[in-house]
PyMOL CGO cylinders between C-alpha atoms (Angstrom):
from pymol import cmd
from pymol.cgo import CYLINDER

trace = [
    CYLINDER, 84.84, 106.46, 106.32, 84.04, 109.25, 103.49, 0.3, 1, 1, 1, 1, 1, 1,
    CYLINDER, 84.04, 109.25, 103.49, 80.78, 110.02, 105.47, 0.3, 1, 1, 1, 1, 1, 1,
    CYLINDER, 80.78, 110.02, 105.47, 81.94, 109.66, 109.00, 0.3, 1, 1, 1, 1, 1, 1,
    CYLINDER, 81.94, 109.66, 109.00, 84.46, 112.15, 107.93, 0.3, 1, 1, 1, 1, 1, 1,
    CYLINDER, 84.46, 112.15, 107.93, 81.46, 114.98, 107.94, 0.3, 1, 1, 1, 1, 1, 1,
    CYLINDER, 81.46, 114.98, 107.94, 79.18, 113.37, 110.64, 0.3, 1, 1, 1, 1, 1, 1,
    CYLINDER, 79.18, 113.37, 110.64, 79.28, 115.94, 113.68, 0.3, 1, 1, 1, 1, 1, 1,
    CYLINDER, 79.28, 115.94, 113.68, 79.48, 112.83, 116.27, 0.3, 1, 1, 1, 1, 1, 1,
    CYLINDER, 79.48, 112.83, 116.27, 81.10, 109.48, 116.83, 0.3, 1, 1, 1, 1, 1, 1,
    CYLINDER, 81.10, 109.48, 116.83, 81.94, 106.99, 114.12, 0.3, 1, 1, 1, 1, 1, 1,
    CYLINDER, 81.94, 106.99, 114.12, 84.32, 104.72, 114.88, 0.3, 1, 1, 1, 1, 1, 1,
    CYLINDER, 84.32, 104.72, 114.88, 84.68, 101.34, 113.04, 0.3, 1, 1, 1, 1, 1, 1,
    CYLINDER, 84.68, 101.34, 113.04, 81.09, 99.76, 114.39, 0.3, 1, 1, 1, 1, 1, 1,
    CYLINDER, 81.09, 99.76, 114.39, 79.20, 102.59, 113.33, 0.3, 1, 1, 1, 1, 1, 1,
    CYLINDER, 79.20, 102.59, 113.33, 81.24, 102.72, 110.38, 0.3, 1, 1, 1, 1, 1, 1,
    CYLINDER, 81.24, 102.72, 110.38, 81.01, 98.78, 109.50, 0.3, 1, 1, 1, 1, 1, 1,
    CYLINDER, 81.01, 98.78, 109.50, 77.32, 98.79, 110.58, 0.3, 1, 1, 1, 1, 1, 1,
    CYLINDER, 77.32, 98.79, 110.58, 76.36, 101.08, 108.38, 0.3, 1, 1, 1, 1, 1, 1,
    CYLINDER, 76.36, 101.08, 108.38, 78.85, 99.46, 105.76, 0.3, 1, 1, 1, 1, 1, 1,
    CYLINDER, 78.85, 99.46, 105.76, 77.10, 96.10, 106.17, 0.3, 1, 1, 1, 1, 1, 1,
    CYLINDER, 77.10, 96.10, 106.17, 73.30, 97.55, 106.14, 0.3, 1, 1, 1, 1, 1, 1,
    CYLINDER, 73.30, 97.55, 106.14, 73.91, 99.21, 102.37, 0.3, 1, 1, 1, 1, 1, 1,
    CYLINDER, 73.91, 99.21, 102.37, 75.96, 96.24, 101.25, 0.3, 1, 1, 1, 1, 1, 1,
    CYLINDER, 75.96, 96.24, 101.25, 72.96, 93.79, 101.98, 0.3, 1, 1, 1, 1, 1, 1,
    CYLINDER, 72.96, 93.79, 101.98, 70.57, 96.17, 101.02, 0.3, 1, 1, 1, 1, 1, 1,
    CYLINDER, 70.57, 96.17, 101.02, 72.42, 96.45, 97.18, 0.3, 1, 1, 1, 1, 1, 1,
    CYLINDER, 72.42, 96.45, 97.18, 72.23, 92.59, 97.40, 0.3, 1, 1, 1, 1, 1, 1,
    CYLINDER, 72.23, 92.59, 97.40, 75.90, 91.59, 98.20, 0.3, 1, 1, 1, 1, 1, 1,
    CYLINDER, 75.90, 91.59, 98.20, 76.86, 88.85, 100.29, 0.3, 1, 1, 1, 1, 1, 1,
    CYLINDER, 76.86, 88.85, 100.29, 78.42, 90.88, 103.19, 0.3, 1, 1, 1, 1, 1, 1,
    CYLINDER, 78.42, 90.88, 103.19, 79.20, 89.63, 106.72, 0.3, 1, 1, 1, 1, 1, 1,
    CYLINDER, 79.20, 89.63, 106.72, 79.64, 91.60, 109.74, 0.3, 1, 1, 1, 1, 1, 1,
    CYLINDER, 79.64, 91.60, 109.74, 82.79, 90.76, 111.73, 0.3, 1, 1, 1, 1, 1, 1,
    CYLINDER, 82.79, 90.76, 111.73, 83.97, 91.91, 115.42, 0.3, 1, 1, 1, 1, 1, 1,
    CYLINDER, 83.97, 91.91, 115.42, 87.17, 90.50, 116.79, 0.3, 1, 1, 1, 1, 1, 1,
    CYLINDER, 87.17, 90.50, 116.79, 89.73, 91.09, 119.43, 0.3, 1, 1, 1, 1, 1, 1,
    CYLINDER, 89.73, 91.09, 119.43, 93.50, 90.60, 119.92, 0.3, 1, 1, 1, 1, 1, 1,
    CYLINDER, 93.50, 90.60, 119.92, 94.42, 89.45, 123.14, 0.3, 1, 1, 1, 1, 1, 1,
    CYLINDER, 94.42, 89.45, 123.14, 97.85, 91.02, 123.40, 0.3, 1, 1, 1, 1, 1, 1,
    CYLINDER, 97.85, 91.02, 123.40, 98.16, 93.97, 123.35, 0.3, 1, 1, 1, 1, 1, 1,
    CYLINDER, 98.16, 93.97, 123.35, 94.35, 93.87, 123.51, 0.3, 1, 1, 1, 1, 1, 1,
    CYLINDER, 94.35, 93.87, 123.51, 92.51, 95.21, 120.54, 0.3, 1, 1, 1, 1, 1, 1,
    CYLINDER, 92.51, 95.21, 120.54, 88.90, 95.35, 119.61, 0.3, 1, 1, 1, 1, 1, 1,
    CYLINDER, 88.90, 95.35, 119.61, 87.48, 95.99, 116.01, 0.3, 1, 1, 1, 1, 1, 1,
    CYLINDER, 87.48, 95.99, 116.01, 84.33, 96.02, 113.56, 0.3, 1, 1, 1, 1, 1, 1,
    CYLINDER, 84.33, 96.02, 113.56, 84.49, 95.68, 109.93, 0.3, 1, 1, 1, 1, 1, 1,
    CYLINDER, 84.49, 95.68, 109.93, 82.41, 93.80, 106.93, 0.3, 1, 1, 1, 1, 1, 1,
    CYLINDER, 82.41, 93.80, 106.93, 83.63, 90.82, 104.39, 0.3, 1, 1, 1, 1, 1, 1,
    CYLINDER, 83.63, 90.82, 104.39, 82.81, 89.89, 101.85, 0.3, 1, 1, 1, 1, 1, 1,
    CYLINDER, 82.81, 89.89, 101.85, 83.47, 86.26, 100.04, 0.3, 1, 1, 1, 1, 1, 1,
    CYLINDER, 83.47, 86.26, 100.04, 86.12, 86.24, 102.99, 0.3, 1, 1, 1, 1, 1, 1,
    CYLINDER, 86.12, 86.24, 102.99, 87.65, 89.41, 102.19, 0.3, 1, 1, 1, 1, 1, 1,
    CYLINDER, 87.65, 89.41, 102.19, 87.95, 92.71, 103.96, 0.3, 1, 1, 1, 1, 1, 1,
    CYLINDER, 87.95, 92.71, 103.96, 86.38, 95.80, 102.22, 0.3, 1, 1, 1, 1, 1, 1,
    CYLINDER, 86.38, 95.80, 102.22, 86.88, 98.35, 104.72, 0.3, 1, 1, 1, 1, 1, 1,
    CYLINDER, 86.88, 98.35, 104.72, 90.00, 97.49, 106.25, 0.3, 1, 1, 1, 1, 1, 1,
    CYLINDER, 90.00, 97.49, 106.25, 93.47, 96.41, 104.99, 0.3, 1, 1, 1, 1, 1, 1,
    CYLINDER, 93.47, 96.41, 104.99, 93.89, 92.33, 105.29, 0.3, 1, 1, 1, 1, 1, 1,
    CYLINDER, 93.89, 92.33, 105.29, 97.06, 92.60, 107.16, 0.3, 1, 1, 1, 1, 1, 1,
    CYLINDER, 97.06, 92.60, 107.16, 95.42, 93.82, 109.93, 0.3, 1, 1, 1, 1, 1, 1,
    CYLINDER, 95.42, 93.82, 109.93, 92.31, 91.89, 110.26, 0.3, 1, 1, 1, 1, 1, 1,
    CYLINDER, 92.31, 91.89, 110.26, 94.61, 88.66, 110.53, 0.3, 1, 1, 1, 1, 1, 1,
    CYLINDER, 94.61, 88.66, 110.53, 96.02, 89.78, 113.97, 0.3, 1, 1, 1, 1, 1, 1,
    CYLINDER, 96.02, 89.78, 113.97, 92.28, 89.71, 114.83, 0.3, 1, 1, 1, 1, 1, 1,
    CYLINDER, 92.28, 89.71, 114.83, 90.49, 86.45, 116.53, 0.3, 1, 1, 1, 1, 1, 1,
    CYLINDER, 90.49, 86.45, 116.53, 86.70, 87.21, 114.95, 0.3, 1, 1, 1, 1, 1, 1,
    CYLINDER, 86.70, 87.21, 114.95, 83.46, 86.37, 116.58, 0.3, 1, 1, 1, 1, 1, 1,
    CYLINDER, 83.46, 86.37, 116.58, 80.97, 84.33, 114.77, 0.3, 1, 1, 1, 1, 1, 1,
    CYLINDER, 80.97, 84.33, 114.77, 79.58, 87.40, 112.16, 0.3, 1, 1, 1, 1, 1, 1,
    CYLINDER, 79.58, 87.40, 112.16, 76.34, 88.13, 110.60, 0.3, 1, 1, 1, 1, 1, 1,
    CYLINDER, 76.34, 88.13, 110.60, 75.00, 87.64, 107.01, 0.3, 1, 1, 1, 1, 1, 1,
    CYLINDER, 75.00, 87.64, 107.01, 77.30, 86.51, 104.46, 0.3, 1, 1, 1, 1, 1, 1,
]
cmd.load_cgo(trace, "trace")
């Protein structure tokens, strides 16, 4: 999120989560990229988990989403 603040273009949840995922995997962490949705009211979001815990988002928000099968982890 800090790096995204200085990036001159769009860096929302997907871009931030992909970057964090790649950095953590390169460092050897068992990170998993998750993308989920909330049907009503509709919302879509991306985040990173390690051992089932979101590392870049509040856990209470993530529990409102239904995740698609993830990458890694």
